[in-house]
N, CA, C, O and the ligand as a Tripos MOL2 file, in Angstrom:
@<TRIPOS>MOLECULE
protein
  281   279    71     0     0
PROTEIN
NO_CHARGES

@<TRIPOS>ATOM
      1 N          23.8560   29.6290  -29.3270 N.3       1 MET1
      2 CA         22.4030   29.4740  -29.5280 C.3       1 MET1
      3 C          22.0260   28.0060  -29.6770 C.2       1 MET1
      4 O          20.9760   27.5730  -29.2020 O.2       1 MET1
      5 N          22.8870   27.2480  -30.3390 N.am      2 LYS2
      6 CA         22.6760   25.8230  -30.5470 C.3       2 LYS2
      7 C          22.6180   25.0730  -29.2100 C.2       2 LYS2
      8 O          21.7870   24.1860  -29.0180 O.2       2 LYS2
      9 N          23.5110   25.4450  -28.2990 N.am      3 TYR3
     10 CA         23.5710   24.8030  -26.9810 C.3       3 TYR3
     11 C          22.3810   25.1980  -26.1110 C.2       3 TYR3
     12 O          21.9310   24.4180  -25.2720 O.2       3 TYR3
     13 N          21.8780   26.4120  -26.3160 N.am      4 LEU4
     14 CA         20.7170   26.8780  -25.5400 C.3       4 LEU4
     15 C          19.4830   26.0430  -25.8870 C.2       4 LEU4
     16 O          18.7050   25.6780  -25.0050 O.2       4 LEU4
     17 N          19.3100   25.7440  -27.1870 N.am      5 VAL5
     18 CA         18.1840   24.9140  -27.6360 C.3       5 VAL5
     19 C          18.3090   23.5080  -27.0590 C.2       5 VAL5
     20 O          17.3270   22.9240  -26.5990 O.2       5 VAL5
     21 N          19.5390   22.9660  -27.0880 N.am      6 LEU6
     22 CA         19.8070   21.6370  -26.5500 C.3       6 LEU6
     23 C          19.5120   21.5950  -25.0460 C.2       6 LEU6
     24 O          18.9470   20.6240  -24.5420 O.2       6 LEU6
     25 N          19.9010   22.6590  -24.3400 N.am      7 LEU7
     26 CA         19.6680   22.7560  -22.8990 C.3       7 LEU7
     27 C          18.1660   22.7660  -22.6040 C.2       7 LEU7
     28 O          17.7080   22.1080  -21.6700 O.2       7 LEU7
     29 N          17.4000   23.5180  -23.4070 N.am      8 LEU8
     30 CA         15.9450   23.5900  -23.2240 C.3       8 LEU8
     31 C          15.2970   22.2190  -23.4400 C.2       8 LEU8
     32 O          14.3600   21.8520  -22.7320 O.2       8 LEU8
     33 N          15.7980   21.4710  -24.4140 N.am      9 ILE9
     34 CA         15.2580   20.1290  -24.6960 C.3       9 ILE9
     35 C          15.5460   19.1910  -23.5120 C.2       9 ILE9
     36 O          14.6780   18.4230  -23.0980 O.2       9 ILE9
     37 N          16.7650   19.2620  -22.9760 N.am     10 VAL10
     38 CA         17.1620   18.4100  -21.8310 C.3      10 VAL10
     39 C          16.3300   18.7670  -20.5980 C.2      10 VAL10
     40 O          15.7940   17.8810  -19.9330 O.2      10 VAL10
     41 N          16.2200   20.0680  -20.2910 N.am     11 VAL11
     42 CA         15.4440   20.5150  -19.1280 C.3      11 VAL11
     43 C          13.9720   20.1370  -19.2990 C.2      11 VAL11
     44 O          13.3200   19.6880  -18.3570 O.2      11 VAL11
     45 N          13.4640   20.3250  -20.5110 N.am     12 GLY12
     46 CA         12.0770   19.9550  -20.8090 C.3      12 GLY12
     47 C          11.8460   18.4650  -20.6560 C.2      12 GLY12
     48 O          10.8010   18.0380  -20.1640 O.2      12 GLY12
     49 N          12.8290   17.6670  -21.0810 N.am     13 GLY13
     50 CA         12.7410   16.2120  -20.9580 C.3      13 GLY13
     51 C          12.7140   15.7770  -19.4980 C.2      13 GLY13
     52 O          11.9290   14.9090  -19.1180 O.2      13 GLY13
     53 N          13.5770   16.3860  -18.6780 N.am     14 ILE14
     54 CA         13.6140   16.0760  -17.2420 C.3      14 ILE14
     55 C          12.2910   16.4680  -16.5820 C.2      14 ILE14
     56 O          11.7530   15.7160  -15.7690 O.2      14 ILE14
     57 N          11.7710   17.6410  -16.9310 N.am     15 TRP15
     58 CA         10.4900   18.1100  -16.3790 C.3      15 TRP15
     59 C           9.3630   17.1430  -16.7550 C.2      15 TRP15
     60 O           8.5110   16.8230  -15.9260 O.2      15 TRP15
     61 N           9.3660   16.6820  -18.0050 N.am     16 TRP16
     62 CA          8.3260   15.7660  -18.4920 C.3      16 TRP16
     63 C           8.3820   14.4340  -17.7330 C.2      16 TRP16
     64 O           7.3470   13.8850  -17.3530 O.2      16 TRP16
     65 N           9.6020   13.9220  -17.5160 N.am     17 ILE17
     66 CA          9.7760   12.6560  -16.7830 C.3      17 ILE17
     67 C           9.2800   12.8080  -15.3440 C.2      17 ILE17
     68 O           8.6330   11.9100  -14.8050 O.2      17 ILE17
     69 N           9.5910   13.9540  -14.7260 N.am     18 ARG18
     70 CA          9.1380   14.2060  -13.3510 C.3      18 ARG18
     71 C           7.6190   14.2650  -13.2780 C.2      18 ARG18
     72 O           7.0170   13.7760  -12.3220 O.2      18 ARG18
     73 N           6.9940   14.8730  -14.3020 N.am     19 GLN19
     74 CA          5.5330   14.9460  -14.3480 C.3      19 GLN19
     75 C           4.9190   13.5500  -14.4690 C.2      19 GLN19
     76 O           3.8860   13.2710  -13.8610 O.2      19 GLN19
     77 N           5.5510   12.6770  -15.2510 N.am     20 GLN20
     78 CA          5.0620   11.3140  -15.4550 C.3      20 GLN20
     79 C           5.1870   10.4780  -14.1810 C.2      20 GLN20
     80 O           4.3310    9.6410  -13.8940 O.2      20 GLN20
     81 N           6.2590   10.7100  -13.4190 N.am     21 ARG21
     82 CA          6.5220    9.9080  -12.2170 C.3      21 ARG21
     83 C           5.7020   10.3670  -11.0130 C.2      21 ARG21
     84 O           5.4630    9.5900  -10.0880 O.2      21 ARG21
     85 N           5.2710   11.6290  -11.0260 N.am     22 ARG22
     86 CA          4.6120   12.2100   -9.8470 C.3      22 ARG22
     87 C           3.4400   11.3840   -9.2960 C.2      22 ARG22
     88 O           3.3770   11.1820   -8.0840 O.2      22 ARG22
     89 N           2.4940   10.8890  -10.1450 N.am     23 PRO23
     90 CA          1.3610   10.1320   -9.5990 C.3      23 PRO23
     91 C           1.7920    8.8810   -8.8350 C.2      23 PRO23
     92 O           1.1100    8.4610   -7.9000 O.2      23 PRO23
     93 N           2.9200    8.2830   -9.2290 N.am     24 HIS24
     94 CA          3.3830    7.0470   -8.5930 C.3      24 HIS24
     95 C           4.0330    7.3290   -7.2420 C.2      24 HIS24
     96 O           3.8560    6.5670   -6.2920 O.2      24 HIS24
     97 N           4.7910    8.4350   -7.1600 N.am     25 THR25
     98 CA          5.4780    8.7580   -5.9140 C.3      25 THR25
     99 C           4.5470    9.4310   -4.9160 C.2      25 THR25
    100 O           4.8250    9.4620   -3.7180 O.2      25 THR25
    101 N           3.4070    9.9860   -5.4340 N.am     26 HIS26
    102 CA          2.4700   10.7020   -4.5580 C.3      26 HIS26
    103 C           1.7600    9.7460   -3.6050 C.2      26 HIS26
    104 O           1.5340   10.0890   -2.4450 O.2      26 HIS26
    105 N           1.4050    8.5560   -4.0790 N.am     27 THR27
    106 CA          0.6790    7.5970   -3.2550 C.3      27 THR27
    107 C           1.6670    6.6770   -2.5390 C.2      27 THR27
    108 O           2.5170    6.0550   -3.1750 O.2      27 THR27
    109 N           1.5530    6.5980   -1.2400 N.am     28 ASN28
    110 CA          2.4490    5.7600   -0.4520 C.3      28 ASN28
    111 C           1.8560    4.3740   -0.1960 C.2      28 ASN28
    112 O           2.5490    3.4790    0.2890 O.2      28 ASN28
    113 N           0.5680    4.1990   -0.5250 N.am     29 LYS29
    114 CA         -0.0770    2.9230   -0.2910 C.3      29 LYS29
    115 C           0.4690    1.8690   -1.2560 C.2      29 LYS29
    116 O           0.7630    2.1870   -2.4080 O.2      29 LYS29
    117 N           0.6090    0.6300   -0.8080 N.am     30 PRO30
    118 CA          1.0800   -0.4260   -1.7060 C.3      30 PRO30
    119 C           0.0820   -0.6970   -2.8160 C.2      30 PRO30
    120 O          -1.1270   -0.5640   -2.6270 O.2      30 PRO30
    121 N           0.6010   -1.0800   -3.9770 N.am     31 SER31
    122 CA         -0.2610   -1.3460   -5.1150 C.3      31 SER31
    123 C          -1.0200   -2.6480   -4.9460 C.2      31 SER31
    124 O          -0.5790   -3.5320   -4.2140 O.2      31 SER31
    125 N          -2.1520   -2.7750   -5.6130 N.am     32 GLY32
    126 CA         -2.9500   -3.9850   -5.5550 C.3      32 GLY32
    127 C          -4.0510   -3.8820   -4.5120 C.2      32 GLY32
    128 O          -4.0790   -2.9420   -3.7160 O.2      32 GLY32
    129 N          -4.9650   -4.8620   -4.5210 N.am     33 PRO33
    130 CA         -6.0870   -4.8240   -3.5870 C.3      33 PRO33
    131 C          -5.6630   -5.1220   -2.1590 C.2      33 PRO33
    132 O          -4.6050   -5.6990   -1.9110 O.2      33 PRO33
    133 N          -6.5190   -4.7120   -1.2240 N.am     34 GLN34
    134 CA         -6.2820   -4.9470    0.2000 C.3      34 GLN34
    135 C          -6.2940   -6.4480    0.4910 C.2      34 GLN34
    136 O          -7.1740   -7.1700    0.0230 O.2      34 GLN34
    137 N          -5.3180   -6.9070    1.2610 N.am     35 VAL35
    138 CA         -5.2460   -8.3270    1.6170 C.3      35 VAL35
    139 C          -6.2330   -8.6110    2.7480 C.2      35 VAL35
    140 O          -6.2130   -7.9610    3.7940 O.2      35 VAL35
    141 N          -7.1040   -9.6080    2.5060 N.am     36 MET36
    142 CA         -8.0980   -9.9920    3.5020 C.3      36 MET36
    143 C          -7.6560  -11.2780    4.1830 C.2      36 MET36
    144 O          -7.2520  -12.2380    3.5270 O.2      36 MET36
    145 N          -7.7400  -11.2820    5.5160 N.am     37 VAL37
    146 CA         -7.3710  -12.4820    6.2670 C.3      37 VAL37
    147 C          -8.5870  -12.9840    7.0450 C.2      37 VAL37
    148 O          -9.3280  -12.1760    7.6040 O.2      37 VAL37
    149 N          -8.8110  -14.3110    7.0930 N.am     38 PRO38
    150 CA         -9.9680  -14.8490    7.8020 C.3      38 PRO38
    151 C          -9.7330  -14.8910    9.3110 C.2      38 PRO38
    152 O          -8.6120  -15.0980    9.7770 O.2      38 PRO38
    153 N         -10.8230  -14.6900   10.0660 N.am     39 CYS39
    154 CA        -10.7670  -14.7930   11.5210 C.3      39 CYS39
    155 C         -10.7310  -16.2840   11.8740 C.2      39 CYS39
    156 O         -11.5450  -17.0620   11.3760 O.2      39 CYS39
    157 N          -9.7930  -16.6730   12.7290 N.am     40 ALA40
    158 CA         -9.6570  -18.0730   13.1160 C.3      40 ALA40
    159 C         -10.8210  -18.5220   13.9990 C.2      40 ALA40
    160 O         -11.0260  -19.7220   14.1820 O.2      40 ALA40
    161 N         -11.5820  -17.5780   14.5480 N.am     41 HIS41
    162 CA        -12.6840  -17.9040   15.4600 C.3      41 HIS41
    163 C         -14.0290  -17.9790   14.7290 C.2      41 HIS41
    164 O         -14.7530  -18.9650   14.8630 O.2      41 HIS41
    165 N         -14.3610  -16.9390   13.9570 N.am     42 CYS42
    166 CA        -15.6730  -16.8950   13.3050 C.3      42 CYS42
    167 C         -15.6040  -16.9770   11.7790 C.2      42 CYS42
    168 O         -16.6310  -17.1590   11.1260 O.2      42 CYS42
    169 N         -14.4090  -16.8450   11.2050 N.am     43 GLY43
    170 CA        -14.2540  -16.9810    9.7660 C.3      43 GLY43
    171 C         -14.4900  -15.7090    8.9720 C.2      43 GLY43
    172 O         -14.3630  -15.7170    7.7470 O.2      43 GLY43
    173 N         -14.8320  -14.6100    9.6470 N.am     44 THR44
    174 CA        -15.0480  -13.3320    8.9630 C.3      44 THR44
    175 C         -13.7380  -12.8120    8.3820 C.2      44 THR44
    176 O         -12.7040  -12.7990    9.0510 O.2      44 THR44
    177 N         -13.8050  -12.3760    7.1030 N.am     45 HIS45
    178 CA        -12.6070  -11.8390    6.4750 C.3      45 HIS45
    179 C         -12.4390  -10.3680    6.8320 C.2      45 HIS45
    180 O         -13.3600   -9.5650    6.6840 O.2      45 HIS45
    181 N         -11.2410  -10.0330    7.3070 N.am     46 THR46
    182 CA        -10.9240   -8.6870    7.7740 C.3      46 THR46
    183 C          -9.6820   -8.1920    7.0370 C.2      46 THR46
    184 O          -8.7710   -8.9790    6.7830 O.2      46 THR46
    185 N          -9.6260   -6.9020    6.6890 N.am     47 PRO47
    186 CA         -8.4000   -6.3740    6.0840 C.3      47 PRO47
    187 C          -7.1910   -6.6400    6.9880 C.2      47 PRO47
    188 O          -7.2700   -6.4890    8.2070 O.2      47 PRO47
    189 N          -6.0900   -7.0320    6.3800 N.am     48 GLU48
    190 CA         -4.9010   -7.4120    7.1480 C.3      48 GLU48
    191 C          -4.4520   -6.2990    8.1030 C.2      48 GLU48
    192 O          -3.9640   -6.5730    9.2000 O.2      48 GLU48
    193 N          -4.6200   -5.0480    7.6780 N.am     49 SER49
    194 CA         -4.1990   -3.9190    8.5040 C.3      49 SER49
    195 C          -5.0650   -3.7700    9.7560 C.2      49 SER49
    196 O          -4.6030   -3.2220   10.7570 O.2      49 SER49
    197 N          -6.3320   -4.2540    9.7160 N.am     50 ASP50
    198 CA         -7.2540   -4.1420   10.8490 C.3      50 ASP50
    199 C          -7.3100   -5.4190   11.6760 C.2      50 ASP50
    200 O          -7.8650   -5.4110   12.7750 O.2      50 ASP50
    201 N          -6.7520   -6.5110   11.1750 N.am     51 ALA51
    202 CA         -6.8480   -7.7980   11.8650 C.3      51 ALA51
    203 C          -6.0020   -7.8130   13.1370 C.2      51 ALA51
    204 O          -4.9660   -7.1550   13.2260 O.2      51 ALA51
    205 N          -6.4810   -8.5910   14.1290 N.am     52 VAL52
    206 CA         -5.7550   -8.7570   15.3930 C.3      52 VAL52
    207 C          -4.9600  -10.0560   15.2960 C.2      52 VAL52
    208 O          -5.5130  -11.1120   14.9900 O.2      52 VAL52
    209 N          -3.6700   -9.9640   15.5570 N.am     53 ARG53
    210 CA         -2.8150  -11.1440   15.4490 C.3      53 ARG53
    211 C          -2.7070  -11.8720   16.7910 C.2      53 ARG53
    212 O          -2.4680  -11.2590   17.8320 O.2      53 ARG53
    213 N          -2.8880  -13.1890   16.7410 N.am     54 GLY54
    214 CA         -2.7450  -14.0180   17.9330 C.3      54 GLY54
    215 C          -1.7030  -15.0870   17.6890 C.2      54 GLY54
    216 O          -1.1050  -15.1520   16.6150 O.2      54 GLY54
    217 N          -1.4850  -15.9270   18.6910 N.am     55 THR55
    218 CA         -0.4750  -16.9840   18.5690 C.3      55 THR55
    219 C          -0.9470  -18.0970   17.6410 C.2      55 THR55
    220 O          -0.1320  -18.8230   17.0720 O.2      55 THR55
    221 N          -2.2850  -18.2330   17.4870 N.am     56 GLN56
    222 CA         -2.8330  -19.3120   16.6600 C.3      56 GLN56
    223 C          -3.3950  -18.8250   15.3350 C.2      56 GLN56
    224 O          -4.0080  -19.6030   14.6040 O.2      56 GLN56
    225 N          -3.1980  -17.5520   15.0120 N.am     57 GLY57
    226 CA         -3.6880  -17.0190   13.7390 C.3      57 GLY57
    227 C          -4.1150  -15.5780   13.8710 C.2      57 GLY57
    228 O          -3.7400  -14.8870   14.8180 O.2      57 GLY57
    229 N          -4.9130  -15.1260   12.8990 N.am     58 THR58
    230 CA         -5.4100  -13.7610   12.9090 C.3      58 THR58
    231 C          -6.8990  -13.7610   13.2370 C.2      58 THR58
    232 O          -7.5990  -14.7380   12.9740 O.2      58 THR58
    233 N          -7.3800  -12.6540   13.8170 N.am     59 TYR59
    234 CA         -8.7720  -12.5430   14.2660 C.3      59 TYR59
    235 C          -9.3610  -11.2060   13.8400 C.2      59 TYR59
    236 O          -8.6410  -10.2460   13.5680 O.2      59 TYR59
    237 N         -10.7150  -11.1690   13.7900 N.am     60 CYS60
    238 CA        -11.4010   -9.9410   13.3940 C.3      60 CYS60
    239 C         -11.4140   -8.9270   14.5250 C.2      60 CYS60
    240 O         -11.5490   -7.7280   14.2810 O.2      60 CYS60
    241 N         -11.2740   -9.3960   15.7650 N.am     61 SER61
    242 CA        -11.2920   -8.4970   16.9140 C.3      61 SER61
    243 C         -10.5280   -9.1270   18.0770 C.2      61 SER61
    244 O         -10.2780  -10.3320   18.0880 O.2      61 SER61
    245 N         -10.1640   -8.3030   19.0480 N.am     62 ALA62
    246 CA         -9.4430   -8.8010   20.2300 C.3      62 ALA62
    247 C         -10.3340   -9.7420   21.0390 C.2      62 ALA62
    248 O          -9.8400  -10.6750   21.6720 O.2      62 ALA62
    249 N         -11.6570   -9.4990   21.0180 N.am     63 ALA63
    250 CA        -12.6040  -10.3520   21.7580 C.3      63 ALA63
    251 C         -12.5720  -11.7770   21.2180 C.2      63 ALA63
    252 O         -12.5950  -12.7350   21.9900 O.2      63 ALA63
    253 N         -12.5200  -11.9210   19.8990 N.am     64 HIS64
    254 CA        -12.4750  -13.2590   19.2990 C.3      64 HIS64
    255 C         -11.1220  -13.9270   19.5340 C.2      64 HIS64
    256 O         -11.0420  -15.1490   19.6580 O.2      64 HIS64
    257 N         -10.0700  -13.1330   19.5930 N.am     65 ARG65
    258 CA         -8.7470  -13.6950   19.9030 C.3      65 ARG65
    259 C          -8.7610  -14.2740   21.3200 C.2      65 ARG65
    260 O          -8.2710  -15.3780   21.5580 O.2      65 ARG65
    261 N          -9.3230  -13.5200   22.2410 N.am     66 ASP66
    262 CA         -9.3840  -13.9600   23.6380 C.3      66 ASP66
    263 C         -10.2930  -15.1820   23.7740 C.2      66 ASP66
    264 O          -9.9810  -16.1120   24.5170 O.2      66 ASP66
    265 N         -11.4240  -15.1780   23.0480 N.am     67 ALA67
    266 CA        -12.3800  -16.2860   23.1120 C.3      67 ALA67
    267 C         -11.7670  -17.5730   22.5470 C.2      67 ALA67
    268 O         -12.0200  -18.6710   23.0420 O.2      67 ALA67
    269 N         -10.9540  -17.4040   21.4960 N.am     68 HIS68
    270 CA        -10.3760  -18.5750   20.8200 C.3      68 HIS68
    271 C          -9.1390  -19.1080   21.5430 C.2      68 HIS68
    272 O          -8.9360  -20.3190   21.6260 O.2      68 HIS68
    273 N          -8.3210  -18.2040   22.0600 N.am     69 GLU69
    274 CA         -7.0570  -18.6230   22.6680 C.3      69 GLU69
    275 C          -7.1280  -18.7140   24.1850 C.2      69 GLU69
    276 O          -6.1970  -19.1940   24.8320 O.2      69 GLU69
    277 N          -8.2320  -18.2520   24.7450 N.am     70 GLY70
    278 CA         -8.4170  -18.3550   26.1950 C.3      70 GLY70
    279 C          -7.7200  -17.2480   26.9440 C.2      70 GLY70
    280 O          -7.7830  -17.1980   28.1720 O.2      70 GLY70
    281 ZN        -14.1100  -13.1890   14.5120 Zn       71 ZN71
@<TRIPOS>BOND
     1     1     2 1
     2     2     3 1
     3     3     4 2
     4     3     5 am
     5     5     6 1
     6     6     7 1
     7     7     8 2
     8     7     9 am
     9     9    10 1
    10    10    11 1
    11    11    12 2
    12    11    13 am
    13    13    14 1
    14    14    15 1
    15    15    16 2
    16    15    17 am
    17    17    18 1
    18    18    19 1
    19    19    20 2
    20    19    21 am
    21    21    22 1
    22    22    23 1
    23    23    24 2
    24    23    25 am
    25    25    26 1
    26    26    27 1
    27    27    28 2
    28    27    29 am
    29    29    30 1
    30    30    31 1
    31    31    32 2
    32    31    33 am
    33    33    34 1
    34    34    35 1
    35    35    36 2
    36    35    37 am
    37    37    38 1
    38    38    39 1
    39    39    40 2
    40    39    41 am
    41    41    42 1
    42    42    43 1
    43    43    44 2
    44    43    45 am
    45    45    46 1
    46    46    47 1
    47    47    48 2
    48    47    49 am
    49    49    50 1
    50    50    51 1
    51    51    52 2
    52    51    53 am
    53    53    54 1
    54    54    55 1
    55    55    56 2
    56    55    57 am
    57    57    58 1
    58    58    59 1
    59    59    60 2
    60    59    61 am
    61    61    62 1
    62    62    63 1
    63    63    64 2
    64    63    65 am
    65    65    66 1
    66    66    67 1
    67    67    68 2
    68    67    69 am
    69    69    70 1
    70    70    71 1
    71    71    72 2
    72    71    73 am
    73    73    74 1
    74    74    75 1
    75    75    76 2
    76    75    77 am
    77    77    78 1
    78    78    79 1
    79    79    80 2
    80    79    81 am
    81    81    82 1
    82    82    83 1
    83    83    84 2
    84    83    85 am
    85    85    86 1
    86    86    87 1
    87    87    88 2
    88    87    89 am
    89    89    90 1
    90    90    91 1
    91    91    92 2
    92    91    93 am
    93    93    94 1
    94    94    95 1
    95    95    96 2
    96    95    97 am
    97    97    98 1
    98    98    99 1
    99    99   100 2
   100    99   101 am
   101   101   102 1
   102   102   103 1
   103   103   104 2
   104   103   105 am
   105   105   106 1
   106   106   107 1
   107   107   108 2
   108   107   109 am
   109   109   110 1
   110   110   111 1
   111   111   112 2
   112   111   113 am
   113   113   114 1
   114   114   115 1
   115   115   116 2
   116   115   117 am
   117   117   118 1
   118   118   119 1
   119   119   120 2
   120   119   121 am
   121   121   122 1
   122   122   123 1
   123   123   124 2
   124   123   125 am
   125   125   126 1
   126   126   127 1
   127   127   128 2
   128   127   129 am
   129   129   130 1
   130   130   131 1
   131   131   132 2
   132   131   133 am
   133   133   134 1
   134   134   135 1
   135   135   136 2
   136   135   137 am
   137   137   138 1
   138   138   139 1
   139   139   140 2
   140   139   141 am
   141   141   142 1
   142   142   143 1
   143   143   144 2
   144   143   145 am
   145   145   146 1
   146   146   147 1
   147   147   148 2
   148   147   149 am
   149   149   150 1
   150   150   151 1
   151   151   152 2
   152   151   153 am
   153   153   154 1
   154   154   155 1
   155   155   156 2
   156   155   157 am
   157   157   158 1
   158   158   159 1
   159   159   160 2
   160   159   161 am
   161   161   162 1
   162   162   163 1
   163   163   164 2
   164   163   165 am
   165   165   166 1
   166   166   167 1
   167   167   168 2
   168   167   169 am
   169   169   170 1
   170   170   171 1
   171   171   172 2
   172   171   173 am
   173   173   174 1
   174   174   175 1
   175   175   176 2
   176   175   177 am
   177   177   178 1
   178   178   179 1
   179   179   180 2
   180   179   181 am
   181   181   182 1
   182   182   183 1
   183   183   184 2
   184   183   185 am
   185   185   186 1
   186   186   187 1
   187   187   188 2
   188   187   189 am
   189   189   190 1
   190   190   191 1
   191   191   192 2
   192   191   193 am
   193   193   194 1
   194   194   195 1
   195   195   196 2
   196   195   197 am
   197   197   198 1
   198   198   199 1
   199   199   200 2
   200   199   201 am
   201   201   202 1
   202   202   203 1
   203   203   204 2
   204   203   205 am
   205   205   206 1
   206   206   207 1
   207   207   208 2
   208   207   209 am
   209   209   210 1
   210   210   211 1
   211   211   212 2
   212   211   213 am
   213   213   214 1
   214   214   215 1
   215   215   216 2
   216   215   217 am
   217   217   218 1
   218   218   219 1
   219   219   220 2
   220   219   221 am
   221   221   222 1
   222   222   223 1
   223   223   224 2
   224   223   225 am
   225   225   226 1
   226   226   227 1
   227   227   228 2
   228   227   229 am
   229   229   230 1
   230   230   231 1
   231   231   232 2
   232   231   233 am
   233   233   234 1
   234   234   235 1
   235   235   236 2
   236   235   237 am
   237   237   238 1
   238   238   239 1
   239   239   240 2
   240   239   241 am
   241   241   242 1
   242   242   243 1
   243   243   244 2
   244   243   245 am
   245   245   246 1
   246   246   247 1
   247   247   248 2
   248   247   249 am
   249   249   250 1
   250   250   251 1
   251   251   252 2
   252   251   253 am
   253   253   254 1
   254   254   255 1
   255   255   256 2
   256   255   257 am
   257   257   258 1
   258   258   259 1
   259   259   260 2
   260   259   261 am
   261   261   262 1
   262   262   263 1
   263   263   264 2
   264   263   265 am
   265   265   266 1
   266   266   267 1
   267   267   268 2
   268   267   269 am
   269   269   270 1
   270   270   271 1
   271   271   272 2
   272   271   273 am
   273   273   274 1
   274   274   275 1
   275   275   276 2
   276   275   277 am
   277   277   278 1
   278   278   279 1
   279   279   280 2
@<TRIPOS>SUBSTRUCTURE
     1 MET1         2 RESIDUE 1 A MET
     2 LYS2         6 RESIDUE 1 A LYS
     3 TYR3        10 RESIDUE 1 A TYR
     4 LEU4        14 RESIDUE 1 A LEU
     5 VAL5        18 RESIDUE 1 A VAL
     6 LEU6        22 RESIDUE 1 A LEU
     7 LEU7        26 RESIDUE 1 A LEU
     8 LEU8        30 RESIDUE 1 A LEU
     9 ILE9        34 RESIDUE 1 A ILE
    10 VAL10       38 RESIDUE 1 A VAL
    11 VAL11       42 RESIDUE 1 A VAL
    12 GLY12       46 RESIDUE 1 A GLY
    13 GLY13       50 RESIDUE 1 A GLY
    14 ILE14       54 RESIDUE 1 A ILE
    15 TRP15       58 RESIDUE 1 A TRP
    16 TRP16       62 RESIDUE 1 A TRP
    17 ILE17       66 RESIDUE 1 A ILE
    18 ARG18       70 RESIDUE 1 A ARG
    19 GLN19       74 RESIDUE 1 A GLN
    20 GLN20       78 RESIDUE 1 A GLN
    21 ARG21       82 RESIDUE 1 A ARG
    22 ARG22       86 RESIDUE 1 A ARG
    23 PRO23       90 RESIDUE 1 A PRO
    24 HIS24       94 RESIDUE 1 A HIS
    25 THR25       98 RESIDUE 1 A THR
    26 HIS26      102 RESIDUE 1 A HIS
    27 THR27      106 RESIDUE 1 A THR
    28 ASN28      110 RESIDUE 1 A ASN
    29 LYS29      114 RESIDUE 1 A LYS
    30 PRO30      118 RESIDUE 1 A PRO
    31 SER31      122 RESIDUE 1 A SER
    32 GLY32      126 RESIDUE 1 A GLY
    33 PRO33      130 RESIDUE 1 A PRO
    34 GLN34      134 RESIDUE 1 A GLN
    35 VAL35      138 RESIDUE 1 A VAL
    36 MET36      142 RESIDUE 1 A MET
    37 VAL37      146 RESIDUE 1 A VAL
    38 PRO38      150 RESIDUE 1 A PRO
    39 CYS39      154 RESIDUE 1 A CYS
    40 ALA40      158 RESIDUE 1 A ALA
    41 HIS41      162 RESIDUE 1 A HIS
    42 CYS42      166 RESIDUE 1 A CYS
    43 GLY43      170 RESIDUE 1 A GLY
    44 THR44      174 RESIDUE 1 A THR
    45 HIS45      178 RESIDUE 1 A HIS
    46 THR46      182 RESIDUE 1 A THR
    47 PRO47      186 RESIDUE 1 A PRO
    48 GLU48      190 RESIDUE 1 A GLU
    49 SER49      194 RESIDUE 1 A SER
    50 ASP50      198 RESIDUE 1 A ASP
    51 ALA51      202 RESIDUE 1 A ALA
    52 VAL52      206 RESIDUE 1 A VAL
    53 ARG53      210 RESIDUE 1 A ARG
    54 GLY54      214 RESIDUE 1 A GLY
    55 THR55      218 RESIDUE 1 A THR
    56 GLN56      222 RESIDUE 1 A GLN
    57 GLY57      226 RESIDUE 1 A GLY
    58 THR58      230 RESIDUE 1 A THR
    59 TYR59      234 RESIDUE 1 A TYR
    60 CYS60      238 RESIDUE 1 A CYS
    61 SER61      242 RESIDUE 1 A SER
    62 ALA62      246 RESIDUE 1 A ALA
    63 ALA63      250 RESIDUE 1 A ALA
    64 HIS64      254 RESIDUE 1 A HIS
    65 ARG65      258 RESIDUE 1 A ARG
    66 ASP66      262 RESIDUE 1 A ASP
    67 ALA67      266 RESIDUE 1 A ALA
    68 HIS68      270 RESIDUE 1 A HIS
    69 GLU69      274 RESIDUE 1 A GLU
    70 GLY70      278 RESIDUE 1 A GLY
    71 ZN71       281 GROUP 0 **** ****
């Protein structure tokens, strides 16, 4: 009976830890605010994930990349 109580405490502890960790493992997005990068052509700040990368920097759109880099 003594070991059964101990087992319940251990299982309960593991369950509690899993409950605490769940919110962190549920979100796959990186922590912190979205990184904004300026357009090398017009200076507009665009989220890094949406920015167009060129040889001379990052741009808000492919049109500005083409206009800036020729
Ligand atoms: Zn631009």
